[in-house]
C-alpha positions as CSV (number, residue, x, y, z in Angstrom):
1,M,0.0,0.0,0.0
2,R,1.4,3.4,-1.0
3,T,1.3,6.1,1.6
4,E,2.1,9.8,1.5
5,P,4.7,11.0,4.0
6,P,3.6,13.4,6.8
7,H,3.1,17.0,5.8
8,A,6.0,18.1,8.1
9,I,8.4,15.8,6.3
10,L,7.5,17.4,2.9
11,V,8.0,20.9,4.4
12,L,11.4,19.8,5.6
13,V,12.3,18.4,2.2
14,V,11.2,21.7,0.5
15,L,13.2,23.7,3.0
16,F,16.3,21.5,2.4
17,L,16.0,22.0,-1.3
18,L,15.7,25.7,-1.0
19,L,18.6,26.0,1.4
20,D,20.8,23.8,-0.7
21,G,20.0,25.7,-3.8
22,G,20.9,29.0,-2.1
23,Y,24.1,27.5,-0.7
24,S,25.1,26.2,-4.1
25,F,24.6,29.6,-5.6
26,F,27.1,31.2,-3.2
27,Q,29.5,28.3,-3.9
28,H,29.3,28.9,-7.6
29,L,29.4,32.7,-7.1
30,N,32.9,32.3,-5.7
31,A,34.4,30.1,-8.4
32,V,37.2,31.5,-10.5
33,L,36.9,32.1,-14.2
34,D,38.8,29.9,-16.6
35,G,41.2,30.3,-19.5
36,D,38.8,29.2,-22.3
37,I,36.2,31.9,-21.8
38,A,37.9,34.6,-23.9
39,P,39.0,32.3,-26.8
40,I,35.4,31.1,-27.2
41,V,33.5,34.4,-26.5
42,V,35.7,37.0,-28.3
43,P,36.4,34.6,-30.1
44,A,40.0,33.5,-31.0
45,D,40.8,33.0,-34.6
46,K,40.8,29.3,-34.3
47,Y,37.1,29.3,-33.1
48,E,35.8,31.7,-35.8
49,Q,34.9,28.9,-38.3
50,V,32.8,26.8,-36.0
51,L,30.6,29.8,-35.2
52,H,29.8,30.2,-39.0
53,D,29.3,26.5,-39.8
54,P,26.8,24.9,-37.4
55,F,26.8,21.5,-39.2
56,G,30.5,21.4,-40.2
57,L,29.7,21.2,-43.9
58,T,33.0,22.8,-44.8
59,V,34.9,19.6,-43.9
60,L,33.5,18.3,-47.2
61,E,35.9,20.7,-48.8
62,G,38.8,19.2,-46.8
63,E,39.0,22.0,-44.2
64,R,40.3,21.2,-40.7
65,Y,39.5,23.6,-37.9
66,C,38.8,23.6,-34.1
67,A,35.6,21.9,-32.8
68,P,33.8,21.5,-36.1
69,N,31.1,19.4,-34.5
70,R,30.5,21.5,-31.4
71,Y,28.6,24.6,-32.7
72,F,25.7,24.1,-30.3
73,V,27.9,24.6,-27.2
74,H,30.2,27.3,-28.6
75,A,27.4,29.5,-29.9
76,P,25.2,29.4,-26.7
77,M,28.3,30.1,-24.5
78,R,29.3,33.0,-26.7
79,W,25.8,34.4,-26.7
80,F,25.5,34.0,-22.9
81,F,28.6,35.9,-22.1
82,M,28.0,38.6,-24.7
83,H,24.7,39.5,-23.2
84,L,24.0,38.4,-19.6
85,P,26.8,40.2,-17.8
86,Q,25.8,43.5,-19.5
87,A,22.2,42.9,-18.5
88,L,23.1,42.3,-14.9
89,Q,25.0,45.6,-14.8
90,A,21.8,47.3,-14.1
91,F,22.1,45.8,-10.6
92,S,25.8,45.3,-10.1
93,N,29.2,46.6,-11.2
94,P,30.8,45.0,-14.3
95,V,33.2,42.7,-12.4
96,N,30.5,41.3,-10.1
97,S,28.1,40.9,-13.1
98,V,30.4,38.3,-14.7
99,Y,30.6,36.1,-11.6
100,R,26.9,36.5,-11.0
101,S,26.1,35.5,-14.5
102,S,28.2,32.4,-14.1
103,A,26.7,31.5,-10.8
104,L,23.1,31.9,-12.1
105,L,23.8,29.6,-15.1
106,K,25.4,27.0,-12.9
107,T,22.6,27.1,-10.3
108,A,19.8,27.1,-12.9
109,L,21.5,24.1,-14.6
110,Q,21.9,22.3,-11.2
111,L,18.2,22.8,-10.4
112,A,17.2,21.6,-13.9
113,L,19.3,18.4,-13.6
114,I,17.9,17.7,-10.1
115,G,14.4,18.1,-11.5
116,L,15.1,15.8,-14.5
117,L,16.8,13.1,-12.4
118,A,13.8,13.2,-10.0
119,A,11.4,12.9,-12.9
120,F,13.2,9.9,-14.3
121,A,13.4,8.3,-10.8
122,V,9.6,8.8,-10.2
123,G,8.4,8.0,-13.7
124,G,5.2,10.0,-13.1
125,N,3.8,13.2,-11.7
126,R,3.3,12.3,-8.0
127,R,4.4,15.6,-6.4
128,W,5.5,14.2,-3.1
129,E,7.6,11.5,-4.8
130,L,9.2,14.2,-7.0
131,L,10.1,16.2,-4.0
132,L,11.6,13.2,-2.2
133,A,13.6,12.1,-5.3
134,A,14.9,15.7,-5.7
135,A,16.1,15.6,-2.1
136,L,17.8,12.3,-2.7
137,V,19.8,13.4,-5.7
138,T,20.6,16.9,-4.5
139,P,23.5,16.0,-2.1
140,F,25.5,14.5,-5.0
141,F,25.8,17.9,-6.6
142,Q,29.0,19.0,-5.1
143,A,30.6,22.4,-5.9
144,Y,33.7,21.4,-4.1
145,G,33.8,18.4,-1.6
146,Y,33.6,15.4,-4.0
147,N,33.6,17.6,-7.1
148,L,36.9,16.3,-8.5
149,Q,35.6,12.7,-8.1
150,M,32.0,12.9,-9.1
151,G,31.4,16.6,-10.0
152,I,28.2,17.1,-11.9
153,I,28.3,20.9,-12.2
154,E,31.8,21.9,-13.2
155,K,33.9,24.5,-11.3
156,S,34.9,25.8,-14.8
157,I,32.1,27.7,-16.5
158,T,33.4,26.6,-19.9
159,Y,33.3,22.9,-18.9
160,T,29.8,23.5,-17.5
161,F,28.7,24.5,-21.0
162,F,30.4,21.5,-22.6
163,Y,29.5,18.7,-20.2
164,P,26.5,19.1,-17.8
165,L,24.6,21.5,-20.0
166,P,24.4,19.1,-22.9
167,M,23.5,16.3,-20.4
168,A,20.5,18.3,-19.2
169,F,19.3,18.7,-22.8
170,L,19.9,15.1,-23.4
171,L,17.8,14.0,-20.4
172,A,15.1,16.4,-21.5
173,F,15.1,14.7,-24.9
174,F,14.9,11.2,-23.5
175,L,12.3,11.9,-20.8
176,P,9.1,11.7,-22.9
177,F,10.3,8.4,-24.5
178,Y,11.2,7.0,-21.0
179,R,7.7,7.8,-19.8
180,G,6.3,6.2,-23.0
181,N,4.0,8.9,-24.0
182,V,5.2,11.6,-26.4
183,Q,2.7,14.5,-26.4
184,R,2.1,16.6,-29.5
185,W,3.3,19.8,-27.9
186,Q,6.6,18.1,-27.0
187,H,7.6,18.0,-30.7
188,L,8.2,21.7,-30.4
189,W,11.4,21.0,-28.5
190,L,12.1,17.4,-29.4
191,L,12.9,18.3,-33.0
192,P,15.3,21.1,-32.2
193,L,17.0,19.0,-29.6
194,A,17.3,16.1,-32.0
195,V,19.1,18.3,-34.5
196,A,21.3,20.2,-31.9
197,L,22.3,17.4,-29.5
198,P,24.6,15.4,-31.9
199,L,26.6,18.6,-32.4
200,S,26.7,19.5,-28.7
201,G,29.9,18.7,-26.9
202,P,32.3,15.8,-26.8
203,L,30.1,13.2,-25.1
204,V,26.7,13.4,-26.5
205,P,27.2,11.7,-30.0
206,G,28.7,8.6,-28.4
207,I,25.9,8.4,-25.8
208,L,23.2,8.7,-28.5
209,L,24.9,6.0,-30.6
210,I,24.8,3.7,-27.6
211,V,21.3,4.4,-26.3
212,C,19.3,4.9,-29.4
213,P,20.3,1.7,-31.4
214,F,19.8,-0.4,-28.3
215,A,16.4,1.1,-27.7
216,L,15.3,0.6,-31.3
217,L,16.6,-3.0,-31.2
218,F,14.8,-3.6,-27.9
219,F,11.4,-2.5,-29.3
220,Y,11.9,-4.4,-32.6
221,V,12.8,-7.7,-30.8
222,K,9.8,-7.2,-28.5
223,N,7.5,-6.8,-31.4
224,M,8.9,-9.8,-33.2
225,R,8.3,-12.0,-30.1
226,E,4.7,-10.8,-29.9
227,L,3.9,-11.5,-33.6
228,T,4.3,-15.3,-33.5
229,D,1.2,-15.9,-35.7
230,F,2.8,-14.3,-38.8
231,P,5.3,-15.8,-41.2
232,I,8.9,-14.6,-40.6
233,A,9.0,-12.1,-43.5
234,R,5.7,-10.6,-42.4
235,R,6.8,-10.5,-38.8
236,A,10.0,-8.6,-39.7
237,T,8.1,-5.9,-41.6
238,K,5.2,-5.7,-39.2
239,A,7.5,-5.5,-36.2
240,A,9.2,-2.4,-37.7
241,A,5.8,-0.9,-38.7
242,E,4.4,-1.2,-35.2
243,M,7.3,0.5,-33.4
244,P,6.3,3.8,-31.8
245,K,6.5,6.4,-34.6
246,P,8.1,9.2,-32.5
247,L,10.7,6.9,-31.2
248,L,11.5,5.5,-34.6
249,F,11.7,9.0,-36.2
250,Y,13.7,10.8,-33.6
251,F,16.1,8.0,-32.7
252,M,16.9,7.3,-36.3
253,L,17.4,11.0,-36.9
254,V,19.8,11.4,-33.9
255,V,21.7,8.3,-34.9
256,L,22.3,9.6,-38.4
257,L,23.3,13.1,-37.1
258,S,25.6,11.5,-34.5
259,L,27.4,9.5,-37.2
260,W,27.8,12.7,-39.1
261,S,29.1,14.5,-36.0
262,L,31.7,11.8,-35.4
263,Y,32.8,12.1,-39.0
264,V,33.0,15.9,-38.8
265,G,34.8,15.6,-35.5
266,S,37.6,13.6,-37.3
267,F,38.5,16.9,-38.9
268,N,39.1,18.6,-35.6
269,S,42.5,20.4,-35.8
270,E,42.8,20.2,-32.0
271,S,43.3,16.4,-32.4
272,D,46.2,16.8,-34.9
273,S,49.0,16.5,-32.3
274,P,50.8,13.1,-32.3
275,A,49.3,10.5,-30.0
276,I,51.2,10.3,-26.7
277,I,49.8,6.9,-25.9
278,S,48.6,4.1,-28.2
279,L,45.0,2.9,-28.3
280,T,46.0,-0.4,-26.6
281,G,47.7,1.6,-23.9
282,R,44.6,3.7,-23.2
283,Y,42.6,0.8,-21.7
284,P,45.1,0.1,-18.8
285,A,45.0,3.9,-18.3
286,L,41.2,3.7,-18.2
287,L,41.4,1.0,-15.5
288,R,43.8,3.1,-13.4
289,G,41.5,6.1,-13.9
290,L,38.5,4.1,-12.6
291,A,40.4,2.9,-9.6
292,S,41.4,6.5,-8.9
293,I,37.9,7.8,-9.2
294,L,36.5,5.1,-6.9
295,T,39.1,5.6,-4.2
296,L,39.9,9.3,-4.3
297,K,37.2,10.2,-1.8
298,L,34.1,8.7,-0.2
299,G,31.7,10.1,-2.8
300,F,31.4,7.1,-5.2
301,P,31.7,4.5,-2.4
302,L,28.8,6.1,-0.5
303,L,26.7,6.2,-3.6
304,L,27.4,2.6,-4.5
305,L,26.8,1.5,-0.9
306,G,23.4,3.2,-1.1
307,I,22.5,1.4,-4.3
308,V,23.6,-2.0,-2.9
309,V,21.6,-1.5,0.3
310,N,18.5,-0.5,-1.8
311,L,18.8,-3.6,-4.1
312,V,19.1,-5.9,-1.1
313,L,16.0,-4.4,0.5
314,I,14.0,-4.5,-2.8
315,R,14.9,-8.1,-3.2
316,K,13.5,-8.8,0.3
317,F,10.5,-6.5,0.6
318,A,9.4,-5.2,-2.9
319,S,6.6,-6.6,-5.0
320,A,7.3,-8.8,-8.0
321,Q,6.4,-5.9,-10.3
322,D,8.9,-3.6,-8.6
323,K,11.6,-6.3,-8.7
324,A,11.0,-6.8,-12.4
325,Q,11.2,-3.1,-13.1
326,V,14.4,-2.7,-11.1
327,K,16.0,-5.7,-12.8
328,L,15.1,-4.4,-16.3
329,I,16.5,-0.9,-15.6
330,G,19.6,-2.2,-13.8
331,K,20.4,-4.5,-16.7
332,W,20.2,-1.7,-19.3
333,L,22.2,0.6,-17.1
334,I,24.9,-2.0,-16.9
335,V,24.9,-2.4,-20.7
336,F,25.2,1.3,-21.2
337,I,27.9,1.9,-18.6
338,V,30.1,-1.0,-19.9
339,A,29.6,0.1,-23.5
340,Y,30.3,3.7,-22.7
341,L,33.5,2.9,-20.8
342,L,34.8,0.6,-23.5
343,L,34.2,3.4,-26.1
344,L,35.6,6.2,-24.0
345,P,39.3,5.6,-24.9
346,L,38.4,5.9,-28.6
347,G,37.6,9.6,-28.0
348,G,41.2,10.4,-27.9
349,Y,44.0,11.1,-25.4
350,R,44.6,14.4,-23.8
351,H,47.7,15.3,-21.8
352,Y,45.6,16.9,-19.1
353,R,43.4,13.8,-18.8
354,S,46.1,11.1,-18.8
355,L,43.9,8.5,-17.2
356,I,41.1,8.9,-19.7
357,V,38.5,8.8,-16.9
358,R,37.9,12.0,-15.0
359,H,34.9,13.5,-13.3
360,D,33.9,15.2,-16.6
361,T,34.2,12.2,-18.9
362,I,32.5,9.9,-16.4
363,L,29.6,12.3,-16.0
364,P,27.1,10.1,-17.8
365,V,27.9,7.2,-15.5
366,T,27.6,9.4,-12.5
367,L,24.1,10.6,-13.6
368,C,23.1,6.9,-14.2
369,L,24.2,5.9,-10.7
370,V,22.5,8.9,-9.0
371,F,19.3,8.2,-10.9
372,F,19.3,4.5,-10.0
373,Y,20.0,5.3,-6.4
374,A,17.0,7.6,-6.3
375,K,14.8,5.2,-8.3
376,T,15.4,2.3,-6.0
377,A,15.0,4.5,-2.9
378,I,11.6,5.9,-4.1
379,I,10.4,2.3,-4.7
380,L,11.2,1.5,-1.1
381,L,9.7,4.7,0.2
382,R,6.4,4.5,-1.7
383,N,5.3,1.2,0.0
384,N,4.8,0.1,3.5
385,W,7.2,-2.6,4.8
386,P,8.8,-3.4,8.1
387,K,11.5,-1.0,9.2
388,R,10.6,1.6,6.5
389,R,10.9,4.4,9.0
390,W,14.4,3.2,10.0
391,Y,15.3,3.0,6.3
392,A,14.2,6.6,5.8
393,W,16.4,7.7,8.7
394,G,19.3,5.9,7.0
395,L,18.7,7.8,3.8
396,A,18.7,11.0,5.7
397,A,22.0,10.1,7.3
398,L,23.6,9.3,4.0
399,S,22.3,12.5,2.5
400,L,23.7,14.5,5.5
401,A,27.1,12.8,5.2
402,V,27.4,13.6,1.5
403,T,26.0,17.2,1.9
404,T,28.4,18.1,4.7
405,A,31.3,17.0,2.6
406,D,30.7,20.0,0.3
407,L,32.3,22.5,2.7
408,P,32.1,26.2,2.2
409,E,34.6,27.6,-0.3
410,F,33.7,31.3,-0.5
411,D,37.2,32.7,-1.2
412,H,38.4,31.0,-4.3
413,N,38.0,34.0,-6.6
414,D,39.0,36.8,-4.1
415,C,42.5,37.2,-5.7
416,E,41.2,37.1,-9.3
417,K,38.3,39.5,-8.5
418,A,40.7,42.0,-6.8
419,A,42.9,41.8,-9.9
420,L,40.0,42.6,-12.2
421,E,39.0,45.5,-10.1
422,T,42.6,46.8,-10.3
423,I,42.5,46.5,-14.1
424,A,39.1,48.3,-14.2
425,R,40.4,51.2,-12.1
426,S,43.7,51.6,-13.9
427,S,44.4,54.3,-16.5
428,E,47.5,52.4,-17.9
429,N,47.4,50.6,-21.3
430,K,49.4,47.8,-19.7
431,V,48.5,47.0,-16.1
432,K,51.1,45.3,-13.8
433,L,49.3,43.1,-11.2
434,A,50.7,42.5,-7.8
435,S,48.8,39.2,-7.5
436,D,50.2,35.8,-8.4
437,C,46.9,34.1,-9.2
438,P,45.8,33.4,-12.8
439,V,43.3,36.0,-14.1
440,L,40.9,34.6,-16.7
441,G,43.4,31.7,-17.0
442,W,43.9,28.1,-16.0
443,N,46.8,27.3,-13.7
444,E,49.5,29.7,-14.8
445,K,49.6,33.5,-14.4
446,I,50.1,35.8,-17.4
447,T,53.6,37.1,-17.4
448,H,53.7,39.0,-20.7
449,P,51.1,41.8,-21.6
450,N,50.6,40.5,-25.1
451,A,49.4,37.1,-23.8
452,S,46.4,38.9,-22.2
453,K,45.2,40.4,-25.5
454,L,42.1,38.1,-25.9
455,N,41.2,38.6,-22.2
456,A,41.6,42.3,-22.5
457,Q,39.2,42.3,-25.4
458,L,36.7,40.3,-23.4
459,L,37.0,42.7,-20.4
460,Q,36.1,45.5,-22.8
461,I,33.1,43.6,-24.1
462,W,32.0,43.1,-20.5
463,R,32.5,46.9,-19.9
464,V,35.0,46.2,-17.1
465,T,37.3,48.5,-19.1
466,E,36.4,51.2,-21.5
467,E,39.2,50.3,-23.9
468,E,41.5,47.3,-24.5
469,R,43.8,47.2,-21.5
470,L,46.5,44.5,-21.3
471,Y,47.7,43.2,-18.0
472,Y,50.5,40.9,-16.6
473,S,51.9,39.6,-13.4
474,E,55.6,39.4,-12.5
């Protein structure tokens, strides 16, 4: 028998979600800016071509250039930083407007992903279950804490555009099919997403080429098994004809566009550097990367422990229908995770990602595990069974343990922000900074004025400076 939790519990859940969202905003507000913002937003010469060729058609003429299959992340990021900081300057100074823009995007994306994961976990529109599912997945959104192990929202705003943002759109695309009921009005955003997703970031085409063919094959085989009264040739054609039409259309479309995206991506000039490690050598590196991710901190072990406990309790107390559902979902998640990890080394080696697996490349696996944890927990919470109250307290304890790991980090950008304020106040054409921190950079400070040219152009776009003003640190 399904029971709704007491009203006081729901109030506490809503309060937790609001407090965590506010806390996350301040965590994101104090993150530093990264070194890829200016090259993408200004943009640098190497990124000009992708902004004028959404589908990478110029590769048919033999052209090679940067990111030819990533227009739908480059263009939104450029548009965002060309407009939102200026809009926020009605309420804040130019320097603060940049950090607030970044924090707003990260927080909005975090809330969207929480809502989408909750919707997948519940599978319906029961509001109290959606709230509980949202509360279950929220602790795993770590701004710092376990971020380097299982970060969902990136510290870097550029990586946020390239990894979690496409994942949110991908989940939004899959949700109507997961629920098994595509409404007419949903075609208004399903079609644009089907076109844009394959050209949105480094991970999405591979995910689509794993999920969509498997889903099509699943429905086709299912139909074949149900049409036993027909001759084999008739069964084959009828099984295809009776597949859900929206599923068949959209999944075939994204498969074709994903294949095109991979082809276009082979002309990426950023991949022209000689391979540092052979393909066969990448798989041992992958295993070392997985071992590092799993043992770096307690984030993944706690998540896996929660899943294992849930599965044991479902096996003992859940109905046959719930057990069958969990078994089916778990089986397909395992298939996806194994296929994804085996294909990951084919995406190429990067010197800054020497173990192939990192919190950004493993993001789809992280989202699958967080979803499955919430899904199994909701199944246990929606039914009466012995010790359910103690189980709920156990979930609360796990959530508290993970949440408290994300300790306050409210001073990360103090140095960079002070440097930007110095540049804004200066009247010099070349500003010498006393700080040693990177300013709109990655891990190294800028030591020659000319190296800051793109950043200086970006600061002028943001109205931090009235003219192009170079800067450097000794």
